[in-house]
N, C-alpha and C positions, 0 to 999 in steps of 0.2 A: 277683359271685362266685356260683357254683353248685356244690353238691354233684355229684359225677359218679362213680357206681359204673361201673368199665371193665366192659363186657361180654365183654371176652376176644375179640371181633372187631376185625381191624384189626392194624397192627403193633406190635411190643412196644414199650413205651417204655423210654426210656434213664434210669434214677433216678441223681441223685447225692445222697449223705447229707451232711448238715450236717457243716461242719468242726468243729462242738461235739460231734459224736458220737465215740465211739471204739469199736474192735472189742472192748475188754474194759471198757468202762463204759456210762454211760447212753446209750440211744438217743434219738434225737430225731425230726427230720424229714427227708424225702427230697423232692428237687424233681426234675420232668421238665419238659423244655421242648419244645412242639410248635408247629407253625404258627401255632395259633390260641389258645393258653393256656399258661400257665404252671400246672402241676398239682402239688400238694403232698399228701403221705400221711404216716402214722404209720410211722415206720421199724421198730417192733417188730411192727405189723399189716399186712402186705402186701396182705392178702385184704380189707381194710376199705374202704368208699368213700373216695374222695379229693376234695379240692376243686380247683377250676379258677378262675383268674383271668386275665381280659385282660392283656396285657402292661402297659398303661397304669396298671391297678389295683395290679398286682405292684410296679411301679416306685414308685410313690407310697407303698405299704406300706413297702418297704425303705428308702425315703428318710426317712419317718417314723421308723421303728424306730432309724435310724442317728442320728437326731438327740435320741433319747430314751433 
């Protein structure tokens, strides 16, 4: 995992909000998938740095989270 502030250079990422977030309720996280990483950011603060994970790291996390 590596923190990754986007510099604004390059294509715009397509972010998906967590299904646990609602338009009128609490915000959560957003995910964007690129060829080299899964990117995670706070849905309340789009301008803050976000995290980047290799696909294998993200899959391991999601599998662990689903089991606990």
